[in-house]
mmJSON file of the N, C-alpha and C atoms, coordinates in Angstrom:
{"data_MODEL":{"atom_site":{
"group_PDB":["ATOM","ATOM","ATOM","ATOM","ATOM","ATOM","ATOM","ATOM","ATOM","ATOM","ATOM","ATOM","ATOM","ATOM","ATOM","ATOM","ATOM","ATOM","ATOM","ATOM","ATOM","ATOM","ATOM","ATOM","ATOM","ATOM","ATOM","ATOM","ATOM","ATOM","ATOM","ATOM","ATOM","ATOM","ATOM","ATOM","ATOM","ATOM","ATOM","ATOM","ATOM","ATOM","ATOM","ATOM","ATOM","ATOM","ATOM","ATOM","ATOM","ATOM","ATOM","ATOM","ATOM","ATOM","ATOM","ATOM","ATOM","ATOM","ATOM","ATOM","ATOM","ATOM","ATOM","ATOM","ATOM","ATOM","ATOM","ATOM","ATOM","ATOM","ATOM","ATOM","ATOM","ATOM","ATOM","ATOM","ATOM","ATOM","ATOM","ATOM","ATOM","ATOM","ATOM","ATOM","ATOM","ATOM","ATOM","ATOM","ATOM","ATOM","ATOM","ATOM","ATOM","ATOM","ATOM","ATOM","ATOM","ATOM","ATOM","ATOM","ATOM","ATOM","ATOM","ATOM","ATOM","ATOM","ATOM","ATOM","ATOM","ATOM","ATOM","ATOM","ATOM","ATOM","ATOM","ATOM","ATOM","ATOM","ATOM","ATOM","ATOM","ATOM","ATOM","ATOM","ATOM","ATOM","ATOM","ATOM","ATOM","ATOM","ATOM","ATOM","ATOM","ATOM","ATOM","ATOM","ATOM","ATOM","ATOM","ATOM","ATOM","ATOM","ATOM","ATOM","ATOM","ATOM","ATOM","ATOM","ATOM","ATOM","ATOM","ATOM","ATOM","ATOM","ATOM","ATOM","ATOM","ATOM","ATOM"],
"id":[1,2,3,4,5,6,7,8,9,10,11,12,13,14,15,16,17,18,19,20,21,22,23,24,25,26,27,28,29,30,31,32,33,34,35,36,37,38,39,40,41,42,43,44,45,46,47,48,49,50,51,52,53,54,55,56,57,58,59,60,61,62,63,64,65,66,67,68,69,70,71,72,73,74,75,76,77,78,79,80,81,82,83,84,85,86,87,88,89,90,91,92,93,94,95,96,97,98,99,100,101,102,103,104,105,106,107,108,109,110,111,112,113,114,115,116,117,118,119,120,121,122,123,124,125,126,127,128,129,130,131,132,133,134,135,136,137,138,139,140,141,142,143,144,145,146,147,148,149,150,151,152,153,154,155,156,157,158,159],
"type_symbol":["N","C","C","N","C","C","N","C","C","N","C","C","N","C","C","N","C","C","N","C","C","N","C","C","N","C","C","N","C","C","N","C","C","N","C","C","N","C","C","N","C","C","N","C","C","N","C","C","N","C","C","N","C","C","N","C","C","N","C","C","N","C","C","N","C","C","N","C","C","N","C","C","N","C","C","N","C","C","N","C","C","N","C","C","N","C","C","N","C","C","N","C","C","N","C","C","N","C","C","N","C","C","N","C","C","N","C","C","N","C","C","N","C","C","N","C","C","N","C","C","N","C","C","N","C","C","N","C","C","N","C","C","N","C","C","N","C","C","N","C","C","N","C","C","N","C","C","N","C","C","N","C","C","N","C","C","N","C","C"],
"label_atom_id":["N","CA","C","N","CA","C","N","CA","C","N","CA","C","N","CA","C","N","CA","C","N","CA","C","N","CA","C","N","CA","C","N","CA","C","N","CA","C","N","CA","C","N","CA","C","N","CA","C","N","CA","C","N","CA","C","N","CA","C","N","CA","C","N","CA","C","N","CA","C","N","CA","C","N","CA","C","N","CA","C","N","CA","C","N","CA","C","N","CA","C","N","CA","C","N","CA","C","N","CA","C","N","CA","C","N","CA","C","N","CA","C","N","CA","C","N","CA","C","N","CA","C","N","CA","C","N","CA","C","N","CA","C","N","CA","C","N","CA","C","N","CA","C","N","CA","C","N","CA","C","N","CA","C","N","CA","C","N","CA","C","N","CA","C","N","CA","C","N","CA","C","N","CA","C","N","CA","C","N","CA","C","N","CA","C"],
"label_alt_id":[null,null,null,null,null,null,null,null,null,null,null,null,null,null,null,null,null,null,null,null,null,null,null,null,null,null,null,null,null,null,null,null,null,null,null,null,null,null,null,null,null,null,null,null,null,null,null,null,null,null,null,null,null,null,null,null,null,null,null,null,null,null,null,null,null,null,null,null,null,null,null,null,null,null,null,null,null,null,null,null,null,null,null,null,null,null,null,null,null,null,null,null,null,null,null,null,null,null,null,null,null,null,null,null,null,null,null,null,null,null,null,null,null,null,null,null,null,null,null,null,null,null,null,null,null,null,null,null,null,null,null,null,null,null,null,null,null,null,null,null,null,null,null,null,null,null,null,null,null,null,null,null,null,null,null,null,null,null,null],
"label_comp_id":["UNK","UNK","UNK","UNK","UNK","UNK","UNK","UNK","UNK","UNK","UNK","UNK","UNK","UNK","UNK","UNK","UNK","UNK","UNK","UNK","UNK","UNK","UNK","UNK","UNK","UNK","UNK","UNK","UNK","UNK","UNK","UNK","UNK","UNK","UNK","UNK","UNK","UNK","UNK","UNK","UNK","UNK","UNK","UNK","UNK","UNK","UNK","UNK","UNK","UNK","UNK","UNK","UNK","UNK","UNK","UNK","UNK","UNK","UNK","UNK","UNK","UNK","UNK","UNK","UNK","UNK","UNK","UNK","UNK","UNK","UNK","UNK","UNK","UNK","UNK","UNK","UNK","UNK","UNK","UNK","UNK","UNK","UNK","UNK","UNK","UNK","UNK","UNK","UNK","UNK","UNK","UNK","UNK","UNK","UNK","UNK","UNK","UNK","UNK","UNK","UNK","UNK","UNK","UNK","UNK","UNK","UNK","UNK","UNK","UNK","UNK","UNK","UNK","UNK","UNK","UNK","UNK","UNK","UNK","UNK","UNK","UNK","UNK","UNK","UNK","UNK","UNK","UNK","UNK","UNK","UNK","UNK","UNK","UNK","UNK","UNK","UNK","UNK","UNK","UNK","UNK","UNK","UNK","UNK","UNK","UNK","UNK","UNK","UNK","UNK","UNK","UNK","UNK","UNK","UNK","UNK","UNK","UNK","UNK"],
"label_asym_id":["A","A","A","A","A","A","A","A","A","A","A","A","A","A","A","A","A","A","A","A","A","A","A","A","A","A","A","A","A","A","A","A","A","A","A","A","A","A","A","A","A","A","A","A","A","A","A","A","A","A","A","A","A","A","A","A","A","A","A","A","A","A","A","A","A","A","A","A","A","A","A","A","A","A","A","A","A","A","A","A","A","A","A","A","A","A","A","A","A","A","A","A","A","A","A","A","A","A","A","A","A","A","A","A","A","A","A","A","A","A","A","A","A","A","A","A","A","A","A","A","A","A","A","A","A","A","A","A","A","A","A","A","A","A","A","A","A","A","A","A","A","A","A","A","A","A","A","A","A","A","A","A","A","A","A","A","A","A","A"],
"label_entity_id":["1","1","1","1","1","1","1","1","1","1","1","1","1","1","1","1","1","1","1","1","1","1","1","1","1","1","1","1","1","1","1","1","1","1","1","1","1","1","1","1","1","1","1","1","1","1","1","1","1","1","1","1","1","1","1","1","1","1","1","1","1","1","1","1","1","1","1","1","1","1","1","1","1","1","1","1","1","1","1","1","1","1","1","1","1","1","1","1","1","1","1","1","1","1","1","1","1","1","1","1","1","1","1","1","1","1","1","1","1","1","1","1","1","1","1","1","1","1","1","1","1","1","1","1","1","1","1","1","1","1","1","1","1","1","1","1","1","1","1","1","1","1","1","1","1","1","1","1","1","1","1","1","1","1","1","1","1","1","1"],
"label_seq_id":[1,1,1,2,2,2,3,3,3,4,4,4,5,5,5,6,6,6,7,7,7,8,8,8,9,9,9,10,10,10,11,11,11,12,12,12,13,13,13,14,14,14,15,15,15,16,16,16,17,17,17,18,18,18,19,19,19,20,20,20,21,21,21,22,22,22,23,23,23,24,24,24,25,25,25,26,26,26,27,27,27,28,28,28,29,29,29,30,30,30,31,31,31,32,32,32,33,33,33,34,34,34,35,35,35,36,36,36,37,37,37,38,38,38,39,39,39,40,40,40,41,41,41,42,42,42,43,43,43,44,44,44,45,45,45,46,46,46,47,47,47,48,48,48,49,49,49,50,50,50,51,51,51,52,52,52,53,53,53],
"pdbx_PDB_ins_code":[null,null,null,null,null,null,null,null,null,null,null,null,null,null,null,null,null,null,null,null,null,null,null,null,null,null,null,null,null,null,null,null,null,null,null,null,null,null,null,null,null,null,null,null,null,null,null,null,null,null,null,null,null,null,null,null,null,null,null,null,null,null,null,null,null,null,null,null,null,null,null,null,null,null,null,null,null,null,null,null,null,null,null,null,null,null,null,null,null,null,null,null,null,null,null,null,null,null,null,null,null,null,null,null,null,null,null,null,null,null,null,null,null,null,null,null,null,null,null,null,null,null,null,null,null,null,null,null,null,null,null,null,null,null,null,null,null,null,null,null,null,null,null,null,null,null,null,null,null,null,null,null,null,null,null,null,null,null,null],
"Cartn_x":[113.599,112.768,114.293,114.074,115.202,115.016,116.273,115.994,116.741,116.246,116.669,116.306,117.118,116.806,115.72,115.169,113.786,114.527,113.666,114.165,114.302,113.381,113.516,115.135,115.714,116.82,116.695,115.582,115.141,115.161,114.902,114.987,113.803,113.244,111.904,112.025,111.358,111.102,110.489,111.18,110.244,110.189,109.149,108.722,108.992,109.574,109.529,109.432,108.766,109.447,107.741,108.427,107.232,106.349,105.747,104.584,105.603,106.115,106.998,108.032,108.674,109.492,108.532,107.887,106.778,105.99,106.106,105.596,106.718,107.859,109.423,109.74,109.538,109.41,108.721,107.098,106.85,106.826,107.125,107.513,108.72,109.57,110.74,110.089,109.835,109.215,108.099,107.529,106.935,107.73,109.168,110.249,110.678,110.878,112.055,110.964,109.67,108.5,108.787,108.634,108.335,110.071,110.674,112.485,112.312,111.98,112.255,110.789,109.643,108.965,109.947,110.139,110.953,112.16,112.769,113.65,113.029,112.058,111.698,110.779,110.225,109.414,111.141,111.771,113.006,113.783,113.493,114.332,113.493,112.205,111.201,111.061,111.459,111.575,112.744,113.879,115.512,114.896,114.705,114.553,113.675,112.586,111.68,112.525,113.43,114.138,114.962,115.66,116.607,115.862,114.563,114.066,113.117,112.915,112.146,112.888,111.76,112.303,112.838],
"Cartn_y":[123.628,122.692,122.817,122.964,122.638,121.824,120.907,119.725,120.23,119.637,120.134,118.848,118.439,117.306,117.286,116.958,116.745,116.098,116.304,115.783,114.179,113.465,112.349,111.912,112.616,112.523,112.457,111.823,111.96,112.993,113.029,114.456,114.885,116.061,116.74,117.655,117.449,118.526,119.903,120.805,122.183,122.739,123.018,123.009,124.219,124.691,125.714,125.566,125.208,124.403,125.162,125.089,125.313,123.977,123.844,123.252,121.984,121.773,121.055,120.65,120.836,120.29,119.639,119.92,119.3,118.05,118.265,116.914,115.918,116.5,115.408,114.711,115.907,115.061,114.034,113.905,113.174,111.843,112.278,111.468,110.048,110.854,110.246,109.762,109.835,109.12,107.891,108.081,106.614,106.122,106.144,105.353,104.577,105.641,104.787,103.639,104.358,103.463,102.025,102.144,101.063,99.941,100.681,100.337,99.416,100.38,99.685,98.207,98.652,97.516,96.453,96.511,95.245,94.941,95.839,95.286,94.27,94.993,94.136,92.884,92.708,91.579,90.543,91.126,89.944,89.241,90.306,90.136,88.78,89.019,88.284,86.816,86.752,85.677,85.087,85.626,85.192,84.386,84.598,84.582,83.366,82.963,81.664,80.83,81.042,80.237,79.404,80.074,79.916,78.836,79.265,78.815,76.798,77.418,75.981,75.29,73.615,72.26,71.623],
"Cartn_z":[100.639,101.373,102.406,103.527,104.788,105.316,106.129,106.874,107.739,109.198,110.471,111.308,112.626,112.992,114.283,114.356,115.071,116.963,117.775,119.288,119.295,118.522,118.198,117.347,116.692,115.853,114.559,113.881,112.161,112.018,110.49,109.897,109.353,109.966,109.516,108.379,107.504,106.44,106.309,105.951,106.345,105.034,104.317,103.085,102.482,101.536,100.868,99.199,99.034,97.438,96.921,95.302,94.243,94.35,93.396,93.161,92.16,91.121,90.516,91.425,92.366,93.598,94.512,94.52,95.817,95.021,93.341,92.591,92.778,92.329,92.295,94.258,94.726,96.35,96.513,96.434,96.732,95.478,94.052,93.753,94.114,94.501,95.182,96.457,97.336,98.473,98.325,96.692,96.304,95.862,95.615,95.04,95.92,97.18,98.531,98.732,99.447,99.697,98.862,97.304,96.791,97.31,97.477,97.024,98.687,99.504,100.638,101.519,100.609,100.417,99.976,98.783,98.061,99.361,99.729,100.812,101.643,102.153,103.351,102.724,101.709,100.933,101.055,100.131,100.074,101.826,102.414,103.783,104.561,104.389,104.794,104.045,102.587,101.764,102.002,102.181,102.735,104.243,104.954,106.449,106.565,105.718,105.368,104.638,103.352,102.83,104.206,104.734,105.775,107.02,107.178,107.819,107.976,106.484,106.015,106.61,106.403,106.803,105.539],
"occupancy":[1.0,1.0,1.0,1.0,1.0,1.0,1.0,1.0,1.0,1.0,1.0,1.0,1.0,1.0,1.0,1.0,1.0,1.0,1.0,1.0,1.0,1.0,1.0,1.0,1.0,1.0,1.0,1.0,1.0,1.0,1.0,1.0,1.0,1.0,1.0,1.0,1.0,1.0,1.0,1.0,1.0,1.0,1.0,1.0,1.0,1.0,1.0,1.0,1.0,1.0,1.0,1.0,1.0,1.0,1.0,1.0,1.0,1.0,1.0,1.0,1.0,1.0,1.0,1.0,1.0,1.0,1.0,1.0,1.0,1.0,1.0,1.0,1.0,1.0,1.0,1.0,1.0,1.0,1.0,1.0,1.0,1.0,1.0,1.0,1.0,1.0,1.0,1.0,1.0,1.0,1.0,1.0,1.0,1.0,1.0,1.0,1.0,1.0,1.0,1.0,1.0,1.0,1.0,1.0,1.0,1.0,1.0,1.0,1.0,1.0,1.0,1.0,1.0,1.0,1.0,1.0,1.0,1.0,1.0,1.0,1.0,1.0,1.0,1.0,1.0,1.0,1.0,1.0,1.0,1.0,1.0,1.0,1.0,1.0,1.0,1.0,1.0,1.0,1.0,1.0,1.0,1.0,1.0,1.0,1.0,1.0,1.0,1.0,1.0,1.0,1.0,1.0,1.0,1.0,1.0,1.0,1.0,1.0,1.0],
"B_iso_or_equiv":[0.0,0.0,0.0,0.0,0.0,0.0,0.0,0.0,0.0,0.0,0.0,0.0,0.0,0.0,0.0,0.0,0.0,0.0,0.0,0.0,0.0,0.0,0.0,0.0,0.0,0.0,0.0,0.0,0.0,0.0,0.0,0.0,0.0,0.0,0.0,0.0,0.0,0.0,0.0,0.0,0.0,0.0,0.0,0.0,0.0,0.0,0.0,0.0,0.0,0.0,0.0,0.0,0.0,0.0,0.0,0.0,0.0,0.0,0.0,0.0,0.0,0.0,0.0,0.0,0.0,0.0,0.0,0.0,0.0,0.0,0.0,0.0,0.0,0.0,0.0,0.0,0.0,0.0,0.0,0.0,0.0,0.0,0.0,0.0,0.0,0.0,0.0,0.0,0.0,0.0,0.0,0.0,0.0,0.0,0.0,0.0,0.0,0.0,0.0,0.0,0.0,0.0,0.0,0.0,0.0,0.0,0.0,0.0,0.0,0.0,0.0,0.0,0.0,0.0,0.0,0.0,0.0,0.0,0.0,0.0,0.0,0.0,0.0,0.0,0.0,0.0,0.0,0.0,0.0,0.0,0.0,0.0,0.0,0.0,0.0,0.0,0.0,0.0,0.0,0.0,0.0,0.0,0.0,0.0,0.0,0.0,0.0,0.0,0.0,0.0,0.0,0.0,0.0,0.0,0.0,0.0,0.0,0.0,0.0],
"pdbx_formal_charge":[null,null,null,null,null,null,null,null,null,null,null,null,null,null,null,null,null,null,null,null,null,null,null,null,null,null,null,null,null,null,null,null,null,null,null,null,null,null,null,null,null,null,null,null,null,null,null,null,null,null,null,null,null,null,null,null,null,null,null,null,null,null,null,null,null,null,null,null,null,null,null,null,null,null,null,null,null,null,null,null,null,null,null,null,null,null,null,null,null,null,null,null,null,null,null,null,null,null,null,null,null,null,null,null,null,null,null,null,null,null,null,null,null,null,null,null,null,null,null,null,null,null,null,null,null,null,null,null,null,null,null,null,null,null,null,null,null,null,null,null,null,null,null,null,null,null,null,null,null,null,null,null,null,null,null,null,null,null,null],
"auth_seq_id":[1,1,1,2,2,2,3,3,3,4,4,4,5,5,5,6,6,6,7,7,7,8,8,8,9,9,9,10,10,10,11,11,11,12,12,12,13,13,13,14,14,14,15,15,15,16,16,16,17,17,17,18,18,18,19,19,19,20,20,20,21,21,21,22,22,22,23,23,23,24,24,24,25,25,25,26,26,26,27,27,27,28,28,28,29,29,29,30,30,30,31,31,31,32,32,32,33,33,33,34,34,34,35,35,35,36,36,36,37,37,37,38,38,38,39,39,39,40,40,40,41,41,41,42,42,42,43,43,43,44,44,44,45,45,45,46,46,46,47,47,47,48,48,48,49,49,49,50,50,50,51,51,51,52,52,52,53,53,53],
"auth_comp_id":["UNK","UNK","UNK","UNK","UNK","UNK","UNK","UNK","UNK","UNK","UNK","UNK","UNK","UNK","UNK","UNK","UNK","UNK","UNK","UNK","UNK","UNK","UNK","UNK","UNK","UNK","UNK","UNK","UNK","UNK","UNK","UNK","UNK","UNK","UNK","UNK","UNK","UNK","UNK","UNK","UNK","UNK","UNK","UNK","UNK","UNK","UNK","UNK","UNK","UNK","UNK","UNK","UNK","UNK","UNK","UNK","UNK","UNK","UNK","UNK","UNK","UNK","UNK","UNK","UNK","UNK","UNK","UNK","UNK","UNK","UNK","UNK","UNK","UNK","UNK","UNK","UNK","UNK","UNK","UNK","UNK","UNK","UNK","UNK","UNK","UNK","UNK","UNK","UNK","UNK","UNK","UNK","UNK","UNK","UNK","UNK","UNK","UNK","UNK","UNK","UNK","UNK","UNK","UNK","UNK","UNK","UNK","UNK","UNK","UNK","UNK","UNK","UNK","UNK","UNK","UNK","UNK","UNK","UNK","UNK","UNK","UNK","UNK","UNK","UNK","UNK","UNK","UNK","UNK","UNK","UNK","UNK","UNK","UNK","UNK","UNK","UNK","UNK","UNK","UNK","UNK","UNK","UNK","UNK","UNK","UNK","UNK","UNK","UNK","UNK","UNK","UNK","UNK","UNK","UNK","UNK","UNK","UNK","UNK"],
"auth_asym_id":["A","A","A","A","A","A","A","A","A","A","A","A","A","A","A","A","A","A","A","A","A","A","A","A","A","A","A","A","A","A","A","A","A","A","A","A","A","A","A","A","A","A","A","A","A","A","A","A","A","A","A","A","A","A","A","A","A","A","A","A","A","A","A","A","A","A","A","A","A","A","A","A","A","A","A","A","A","A","A","A","A","A","A","A","A","A","A","A","A","A","A","A","A","A","A","A","A","A","A","A","A","A","A","A","A","A","A","A","A","A","A","A","A","A","A","A","A","A","A","A","A","A","A","A","A","A","A","A","A","A","A","A","A","A","A","A","A","A","A","A","A","A","A","A","A","A","A","A","A","A","A","A","A","A","A","A","A","A","A"],
"auth_atom_id":["N","CA","C","N","CA","C","N","CA","C","N","CA","C","N","CA","C","N","CA","C","N","CA","C","N","CA","C","N","CA","C","N","CA","C","N","CA","C","N","CA","C","N","CA","C","N","CA","C","N","CA","C","N","CA","C","N","CA","C","N","CA","C","N","CA","C","N","CA","C","N","CA","C","N","CA","C","N","CA","C","N","CA","C","N","CA","C","N","CA","C","N","CA","C","N","CA","C","N","CA","C","N","CA","C","N","CA","C","N","CA","C","N","CA","C","N","CA","C","N","CA","C","N","CA","C","N","CA","C","N","CA","C","N","CA","C","N","CA","C","N","CA","C","N","CA","C","N","CA","C","N","CA","C","N","CA","C","N","CA","C","N","CA","C","N","CA","C","N","CA","C","N","CA","C","N","CA","C","N","CA","C","N","CA","C"],
"pdbx_PDB_model_num":[1,1,1,1,1,1,1,1,1,1,1,1,1,1,1,1,1,1,1,1,1,1,1,1,1,1,1,1,1,1,1,1,1,1,1,1,1,1,1,1,1,1,1,1,1,1,1,1,1,1,1,1,1,1,1,1,1,1,1,1,1,1,1,1,1,1,1,1,1,1,1,1,1,1,1,1,1,1,1,1,1,1,1,1,1,1,1,1,1,1,1,1,1,1,1,1,1,1,1,1,1,1,1,1,1,1,1,1,1,1,1,1,1,1,1,1,1,1,1,1,1,1,1,1,1,1,1,1,1,1,1,1,1,1,1,1,1,1,1,1,1,1,1,1,1,1,1,1,1,1,1,1,1,1,1,1,1,1,1]
}}}
């Protein structure tokens, strides 16, 4: 798998991996998505606590 910058500045994946590598990549993406969802939820909850009367 190769990474290269796109015109928008983010990284695009150029896939040249086997099935097992692809499974691990998808698993890591799932874990990252859960982490981001938890982070966003916590930030929203923190903000709600700050502004609640």
